[in-house]
N, C-alpha and C positions, 0 to 999 in steps of 0.2 A: 018856657019860663027861664028868665035870665038868672044866672048865678051871681051872687054878690062877690065883689072883689075882696071883701073883708068878712071871712067866715065868723060866725058867732062863736064866742068862747064858751064851750060847753064843758061839763064835768061828767066824765064817765069812769066807771070803776071796772078794772080788769080783775077777774077772779084769780087770786093767787093766795097762797098761804103767806107766811111772813117773808119779806115785808109787803105790806099792802101798798099798792101803787094806784094813785088817782091821776088820771090824765086831765090836766087843767086846760091845755091848749092843744088843739090838733095842729096840723100843718096850716099855717096862716100865709098862704102865698099871695103876694101882692103884684107879682109879675108873671107873665105867661110861661117863662122859661124855668120857673121854680126858684129863682133868686128871691131873696127877701123872705125866706120861710123861717118860722120860729115855732118850736113846740116845747112844752114844759109838762113835767109830771112831778107829783108830790109823793114821797114815800117815807116810811119810818123803818129804816134798816135795823134799828135797835131801840130799846126803851130809852126815852129821854133825848132822842135825836130825830128831827124832821129834816128831810132833804128835798130841795127843789132842784130837779135836774133839767137843764135847759140845753137845747140843741138848735143850731141854725144861726141866723144873722140877727144882731141887735142893732137896729138903726132907727131913724126917725119914724118909719112906718110900723115897726114892731115893738118899739119901746113901751107904748101904752099896754100892749098885751103882757109884756114882762112885768109892768107895774101891777097889773091885775093879779098875775100869778104870785108875785111877791107879797101882795096883800093877803092872799090865801095862806102863804107860809107864815107870815107874821100873826095871823089869826089863830095859829095852833097854840093852845093854852099853856102847855108846859114844855120844859126841856130846851135844849140847845137847838139852834137853827143853822142850816148850811145851804148854800146855793152852789150847785155843781155846774161850772161853766166850761168844763173840758170839751163839751160838744159844740161850743160856740165857735164859729168860723170868722166872725167879724163883730167888733164892738165899736160903735160910734159914740160920740160925746153925749148924745141923748140917752144912750144906754148907761153910760157912766153916771149921769144925773139920777137915773132911776135907782141904780145901785147905792149911790150915796144917800139918797132919800130913805131907802130901806134900812141902811146901816144906822142912820139917825133915829128912825122909828124903833129899831130894836134896842138901841142904847137907852132911849126914853123909858122903855119897859124893862130895863135892867136885864136884857137878854143878850146872849152871845150870838153873833151872826158870822159864821165862817164862810170864806169864799174858797171853794175848791177849784183850783185851776193850775194847769202845768203847760198850757199851750201859749205860744208867742202871740197869737192873734188877740188874746185877752190880756196877757201879762204886760205886753208892750204899752198899750194905751194907759193901763193903770200906773206903770212906772213913769212914763213920760209926763203925765199930768200931776204926779205926786199923790194920786188917789190911793196908791197901794198902802200908804201909811194909815189910811182910815179903816183898813180891814185886817183881819187875821187871815192871811192867805196860807193855804195848805195844799200840798200836791195831790192828795187823794182823800176820799170820804173816810177811808179806814184810819186816817191820821187825825180825825176829830177826836180830841181827848174825851174819854169816858169818865165822868165824875165818879161813878160807882167804883171803877178800878183804882182811881186816885185815892179814894177814901180807904180802900183795903190796904194800900201800900203804907200809908202813914199810921 
């Protein structure tokens, strides 16, 4: 039986206490040597925040899988949203398009979409294209503002 080059995106749950992690994409290898892999998982590290953590390469072949994973993130009914791209090693223009589309969808729903990134492989394409101005970029998931904490201060 031949294996498909494009594994089906499945949803599996890993049993953990808080935060719950749902694996949205397994390794999606499109080349024999492992290049072109993308994986994503959705978690809720605290009440009111859903995070999509992405690792691997985002290119023409993996951008559709990223789009599917972002649709899952945007389907979360309440709270702020973040996409953690610190595990991304390559970001092509097709991936930028997917991110921009997700940011627009979040804005239409009056939702905040934070982009968590501190690595040059992702920051550089965002800066060179001017796309960085479309996102609220933060260096770590822990830096996503907690609305509950802000209301206690004021």
